[in-house]
C-alpha positions as CSV (number, residue, x, y, z in Angstrom):
1,X,73.8,-270.6,-1.5
2,X,77.5,-271.8,-1.8
3,X,76.4,-274.1,-4.8
4,X,74.8,-271.3,-6.5
5,X,77.0,-268.7,-5.9
6,X,80.0,-271.4,-7.4
7,X,78.0,-271.7,-10.4
8,X,77.1,-268.2,-10.9
9,X,81.1,-266.9,-10.4
10,X,82.9,-269.7,-12.2
11,X,80.7,-270.6,-15.1
12,X,80.3,-266.7,-15.6
13,X,84.0,-266.6,-15.9
14,X,84.1,-269.6,-18.1
15,X,81.5,-268.2,-20.3
16,X,83.7,-264.5,-20.4
17,X,86.7,-266.6,-21.5
18,X,84.4,-268.1,-24.3
19,X,83.5,-264.5,-25.3
20,X,86.7,-263.2,-25.0
21,X,88.0,-266.2,-27.3
22,X,85.2,-265.6,-29.8
23,X,86.4,-261.9,-30.1
24,X,89.8,-262.8,-30.7
25,X,88.8,-265.2,-33.0
26,X,86.5,-263.0,-35.1
27,X,89.7,-260.5,-35.3
28,X,91.5,-263.3,-36.6
29,X,88.9,-263.6,-39.2
30,X,88.7,-259.7,-40.3
31,X,92.4,-260.1,-41.1
32,X,91.9,-263.1,-43.3
33,X,91.4,-262.7,-47.1
34,X,88.0,-264.0,-47.0
35,X,87.0,-261.5,-44.6
36,X,85.1,-261.6,-41.2
37,X,82.3,-263.4,-39.7
38,X,82.0,-265.9,-37.1
39,X,80.0,-268.7,-39.6
40,X,81.5,-271.8,-38.0
41,X,81.2,-273.7,-41.4
42,X,82.8,-270.8,-43.0
43,X,85.3,-270.2,-40.8
44,X,86.2,-274.2,-40.9
45,X,86.1,-273.8,-44.6
46,X,88.7,-271.1,-44.8
47,X,90.7,-271.7,-41.6
48,X,94.1,-272.1,-43.6
49,X,94.0,-268.2,-44.0
50,X,93.5,-267.5,-40.4
51,X,96.6,-265.6,-38.4
52,X,97.9,-268.8,-36.6
53,X,99.1,-266.8,-33.5
54,X,95.7,-264.9,-32.8
55,X,93.8,-268.2,-33.7
56,X,96.0,-270.2,-31.2
57,X,94.9,-267.6,-28.4
58,X,91.1,-267.3,-29.3
59,X,90.8,-271.3,-29.5
60,X,92.7,-271.9,-26.0
61,X,90.3,-269.4,-24.7
62,X,87.3,-270.9,-26.1
63,X,88.3,-274.1,-24.8
64,X,89.1,-273.2,-21.8
65,X,85.6,-271.4,-21.4
66,X,83.7,-274.1,-22.5
67,X,85.5,-276.5,-21.1
68,X,84.5,-274.4,-17.7
69,X,80.7,-275.0,-18.6
70,X,81.8,-278.5,-19.4
71,X,82.8,-279.5,-16.1
72,X,86.5,-280.3,-17.2
73,X,89.3,-279.9,-15.0
74,X,90.6,-277.6,-13.7
75,X,87.9,-275.3,-14.0
76,X,85.4,-278.2,-12.4
77,X,84.8,-276.7,-9.2
78,X,81.0,-276.0,-9.4
79,X,80.1,-279.5,-10.9
80,X,79.8,-281.2,-7.8
81,X,78.2,-278.7,-5.4
82,X,75.6,-277.6,-8.2
83,X,74.9,-281.1,-9.0
84,X,74.9,-282.6,-5.6
85,X,72.6,-279.8,-4.3
86,X,70.0,-279.1,-7.3
87,X,66.8,-281.2,-7.5
88,X,67.2,-284.4,-9.1
89,X,65.3,-283.3,-12.2
90,X,67.8,-280.3,-12.5
91,X,70.7,-282.5,-11.7
92,X,69.5,-284.9,-14.5
93,X,69.4,-282.2,-16.7
94,X,72.5,-280.4,-16.0
95,X,74.5,-283.5,-16.4
96,X,72.8,-285.0,-19.6
97,X,72.2,-281.7,-21.3
98,X,74.3,-279.0,-20.2
99,X,77.5,-280.4,-20.0
100,X,77.1,-282.0,-23.5
101,X,76.0,-278.8,-24.9
102,X,79.0,-276.9,-23.7
103,X,81.3,-279.7,-25.2
104,X,79.2,-279.5,-28.6
105,X,80.7,-276.0,-28.7
106,X,84.2,-277.6,-28.0
107,X,83.9,-280.1,-31.0
108,X,82.7,-277.2,-33.2
109,X,85.8,-275.1,-32.0
110,X,88.0,-277.8,-32.7
111,X,87.4,-278.5,-36.2
112,X,88.5,-274.8,-36.6
113,X,91.4,-275.1,-34.9
114,X,92.6,-278.4,-36.5
115,X,92.3,-276.7,-40.0
116,X,94.4,-273.8,-39.1
117,X,97.0,-274.8,-36.5
118,X,97.2,-278.5,-37.5
119,X,95.8,-281.4,-35.0
120,X,98.3,-281.2,-32.4
121,X,97.5,-277.8,-30.5
122,X,94.1,-279.1,-29.9
123,X,94.8,-282.2,-29.2
124,X,97.4,-281.6,-26.3
125,X,94.9,-279.1,-24.9
126,X,92.0,-281.4,-24.7
127,X,94.3,-284.9,-23.8
128,X,95.6,-282.7,-20.9
129,X,92.4,-281.8,-19.8
130,X,91.2,-285.3,-20.2
131,X,93.7,-286.9,-18.0
132,X,93.2,-284.4,-15.2
133,X,89.6,-284.7,-15.4
134,X,89.9,-288.4,-14.9
135,X,92.8,-288.2,-12.1
136,X,90.4,-285.8,-10.3
137,X,87.5,-287.8,-10.4
138,X,89.2,-291.2,-9.5
139,X,91.3,-289.4,-6.0
140,X,88.0,-287.5,-5.1
141,X,85.6,-290.6,-5.8
142,X,87.8,-293.1,-3.5
143,X,86.6,-291.6,0.0
144,X,83.5,-289.9,-1.1
145,X,80.6,-289.8,1.2
146,X,77.8,-288.3,-0.3
147,X,76.0,-290.2,-3.3
148,X,74.9,-287.1,-5.4
149,X,78.4,-286.1,-5.6
150,X,79.4,-289.4,-6.2
151,X,77.5,-288.9,-9.5
152,X,78.4,-285.7,-9.8
153,X,82.4,-286.6,-10.0
154,X,81.4,-289.8,-12.3
155,X,80.5,-286.7,-15.0
156,X,83.8,-285.1,-14.5
157,X,85.0,-288.7,-15.2
158,X,82.5,-289.2,-18.5
159,X,83.3,-285.8,-19.8
160,X,87.1,-286.4,-19.5
161,X,86.5,-289.9,-21.9
162,X,84.7,-287.0,-24.1
163,X,87.5,-285.2,-24.1
164,X,90.0,-287.6,-25.0
165,X,88.1,-289.1,-27.6
166,X,87.6,-285.6,-29.3
167,X,91.8,-285.1,-28.6
168,X,92.1,-288.6,-30.6
169,X,90.0,-287.6,-33.6
170,X,89.0,-289.3,-36.6
171,X,85.7,-290.7,-37.4
172,X,85.7,-294.0,-35.3
173,X,86.6,-291.4,-32.2
174,X,84.3,-288.7,-32.8
175,X,81.3,-291.2,-33.6
176,X,82.2,-293.0,-30.3
177,X,82.1,-289.9,-28.5
178,X,79.1,-288.5,-29.7
179,X,77.6,-292.1,-28.6
180,X,79.0,-292.0,-25.5
181,X,77.3,-288.3,-24.8
182,X,73.9,-289.7,-25.5
183,X,74.6,-292.9,-23.2
184,X,75.6,-290.8,-20.4
185,X,73.1,-288.5,-20.4
186,X,70.7,-291.4,-20.4
187,X,72.4,-293.2,-17.7
188,X,72.9,-290.4,-15.3
189,X,69.5,-289.1,-15.7
190,X,68.2,-292.4,-14.5
191,X,70.9,-292.5,-11.5
192,X,69.9,-288.7,-10.5
193,X,66.0,-289.4,-10.8
194,X,66.9,-292.6,-8.5
195,X,69.2,-290.5,-6.3
196,X,66.4,-288.1,-5.8
197,X,63.7,-291.0,-4.8
198,X,66.6,-292.4,-2.5
199,X,67.0,-289.1,-0.8
200,X,63.1,-288.9,-0.2
201,X,62.8,-292.4,1.2
202,X,65.6,-292.0,3.4
203,X,66.1,-288.7,4.2
204,X,69.6,-288.7,4.0
205,X,72.2,-288.2,1.1
206,X,75.1,-290.0,2.9
207,X,76.1,-293.4,1.7
208,X,76.4,-295.1,4.9
209,X,72.9,-293.9,5.7
210,X,71.7,-296.1,3.0
211,X,72.5,-299.5,3.4
212,X,69.9,-302.4,2.5
213,X,68.2,-300.6,0.0
214,X,67.7,-303.6,-2.2
215,X,65.6,-305.6,0.8
216,X,63.2,-302.7,1.3
217,X,63.2,-300.9,-2.1
218,X,63.7,-303.6,-4.8
219,X,62.6,-302.0,-7.9
220,X,64.3,-298.8,-6.8
221,X,67.6,-300.3,-5.7
222,X,67.4,-302.8,-9.3
223,X,67.2,-299.5,-11.3
224,X,69.9,-297.7,-9.5
225,X,72.0,-300.8,-9.5
226,X,71.9,-301.1,-13.4
227,X,72.3,-297.4,-13.9
228,X,75.9,-297.5,-12.2
229,X,76.7,-300.9,-14.5
230,X,75.9,-298.6,-17.2
231,X,78.1,-296.1,-16.1
232,X,80.8,-298.6,-15.6
233,X,80.7,-299.2,-19.4
234,X,79.4,-302.7,-18.7
235,X,77.7,-304.4,-21.9
236,X,75.1,-304.6,-23.1
237,X,74.8,-300.7,-22.5
238,X,75.9,-298.2,-25.1
239,X,78.5,-296.7,-23.0
240,X,80.5,-300.3,-23.4
241,X,80.4,-299.6,-27.2
242,X,81.5,-296.0,-27.2
243,X,84.3,-296.6,-24.5
244,X,85.4,-299.5,-26.4
245,X,85.3,-297.4,-29.7
246,X,87.2,-294.4,-27.8
247,X,90.2,-296.8,-26.8
248,X,90.3,-298.5,-30.1
249,X,90.7,-295.2,-31.8
250,X,93.2,-294.3,-29.3
251,X,95.7,-296.9,-29.6
252,X,95.3,-296.6,-33.7
253,X,96.1,-293.1,-33.3
254,X,99.5,-293.8,-31.7
255,X,97.8,-292.3,-28.2
256,X,98.8,-295.6,-26.7
257,X,100.2,-293.8,-23.1
258,X,97.6,-291.3,-22.7
259,X,94.7,-294.1,-23.5
260,X,96.6,-296.6,-21.0
261,X,96.5,-294.1,-18.5
262,X,93.1,-293.2,-19.0
263,X,92.1,-296.6,-18.8
264,X,93.6,-297.1,-15.7
265,X,92.2,-294.1,-14.2
266,X,88.9,-295.5,-15.3
267,X,89.5,-298.9,-13.4
268,X,90.0,-297.0,-10.3
269,X,86.8,-295.2,-10.5
270,X,84.7,-298.2,-11.7
271,X,86.2,-299.9,-8.2
272,X,85.3,-296.6,-6.3
273,X,82.0,-296.7,-7.7
274,X,81.4,-300.6,-7.1
275,X,82.2,-300.3,-3.8
276,X,80.2,-297.0,-2.9
277,X,76.9,-298.4,-4.5
278,X,77.0,-302.0,-2.9
279,X,77.3,-300.4,0.7
280,X,74.0,-298.8,-0.6
281,X,72.4,-301.4,-1.8
282,X,73.4,-304.2,-0.2
283,X,73.4,-305.4,3.9
284,X,71.1,-304.1,6.0
285,X,69.4,-300.5,6.9
286,X,71.5,-298.7,9.2
287,X,70.1,-298.1,13.0
288,X,68.9,-294.6,13.5
289,X,69.0,-293.0,9.8
290,X,66.9,-290.0,9.4
291,X,64.0,-292.1,7.7
292,X,63.6,-294.2,10.9
293,X,63.5,-291.3,13.6
294,X,60.3,-290.0,14.9
295,X,58.9,-287.5,13.0
296,X,61.0,-288.0,10.0
297,X,59.0,-288.4,6.5
298,X,58.4,-292.1,5.1
299,X,57.6,-293.1,1.9
300,X,55.8,-296.7,1.0
301,X,58.2,-299.5,-0.3
302,X,56.2,-299.6,-3.8
303,X,57.9,-296.9,-6.5
304,X,55.4,-295.1,-8.0
305,X,54.6,-296.2,-11.4
306,X,55.7,-293.1,-13.3
307,X,59.3,-293.1,-11.3
308,X,59.3,-296.8,-12.4
309,X,58.4,-296.1,-15.8
310,X,61.2,-293.2,-16.5
311,X,64.0,-295.4,-14.8
312,X,63.2,-298.3,-16.9
313,X,62.9,-296.2,-20.2
314,X,66.0,-294.5,-19.6
315,X,67.9,-297.8,-19.0
316,X,65.7,-299.7,-22.0
317,X,67.2,-297.0,-24.4
318,X,70.5,-297.3,-22.7
319,X,70.8,-301.0,-23.7
320,X,69.1,-301.3,-27.2
321,X,71.8,-298.3,-28.3
322,X,74.4,-300.8,-26.8
323,X,73.3,-303.8,-28.9
324,X,72.5,-302.0,-32.3
325,X,73.1,-298.0,-32.8
326,X,71.8,-298.7,-36.3
327,X,68.7,-296.1,-36.1
328,X,71.3,-293.3,-35.4
329,X,74.2,-294.8,-37.4
330,X,73.6,-292.3,-40.3
331,X,73.1,-289.4,-37.7
332,X,76.2,-290.2,-36.0
333,X,78.3,-290.4,-39.6
334,X,76.8,-287.4,-40.5
335,X,77.6,-285.3,-37.1
336,X,81.3,-287.2,-37.2
337,X,82.0,-285.8,-41.0
338,X,80.6,-282.4,-40.1
339,X,83.2,-282.4,-37.3
340,X,86.4,-283.6,-39.4
341,X,85.3,-280.4,-41.7
342,X,84.1,-282.9,-44.2
343,X,81.4,-281.6,-46.9
C-alpha cells in the first residue's frame, strides 16, 4: 500500500509538472510569429522564434515532470518501493519500458530546448540530475539488504547514465543512449524475472536469505549472474558498447570532469552489485531461511522451460547487440538525427 500511494502521489505530481510545462510551452508558441501548436517537429524547426524566458520555464517543468516518471533524482522516491513490491513481470515492464518511454519524452523536449535556448540549459539540468541519480544509487546500494530494491536502485543508476548521455548530446552520445536504453531493458527484464523466481524458490527477498543459490539452482543462478554482468557493462553485452560510447562522447565534448565523476560512481555501484550478488549465488544456503521452514512453499530445483527460455533469450539478445548492432544501425542513426533536429 505504501508503494502504491508513493507511486500515485509522486508520479501524479510529476505528470502535473509536465502538463504545466506543456501549457507554458504552448503559450510561448502562441506568441511566436509561426503561431501556436504543440507539434514537436514543428516546434523544433521554429524553436528560435520562441520566447527564451517562457521557454526556459516550460522546459524546466517538462524535464522535472518526465524525470519523475523516469525515476531521476530528486523525484525518485517512488521507484525503489514500486519496483520492489510489484510482481516480477510488472517490475520488468516498469524498469524496461515505463522508464524508457518517460525518458523518450525528455529527449524530444531537449531538441526544442537546444534550438531555442542553446545546448547549455538542458545540458546543465540533465547533468545535475544524472550525477545526483548516480550518487544516490551508489550510496544506497552499498548497504542494501533486499535484492529487488537492489535492482530498482540499479535502474536509477542506468537512467542517470542515460541522462548523462543526453546532456552530452551529439550523434555518438545519442546513439549510445538509445542502445543503452534497449540493453538495459533486456538485462533488467531478465533480472527481475529471475528475482521473481528466486522469491518463489526461497520465500524471501532478503539478500542474506538467498545464499548458495548456485548449488541448488544452477541455471537460475547462472542467468542472474550473467544478467548482473550485463548490468555492469562487461563485454560482450550491449551495455559495454553503450557505456563506452557515452564515456567517449563525454570526454570529446569537454565534459571530462562530469564523465569522470560518473565513471567513479559507476565503479562504486559495480562493486556493491558484485558483493551482493556473490553473497546470493555462492556459499551455502542459510540455515532456517523461509523456504526451509515447516509449511513453507518449496519449488523444484529444475527451472521451468518457459522461464529458462525467457531468461536465455533476453541474455542472448543483449549479447548479440553487444557484438554487432548492425541490424539496428540505420534505426539508431535515424533516431539520433531526429533527436538532433536534423531533417
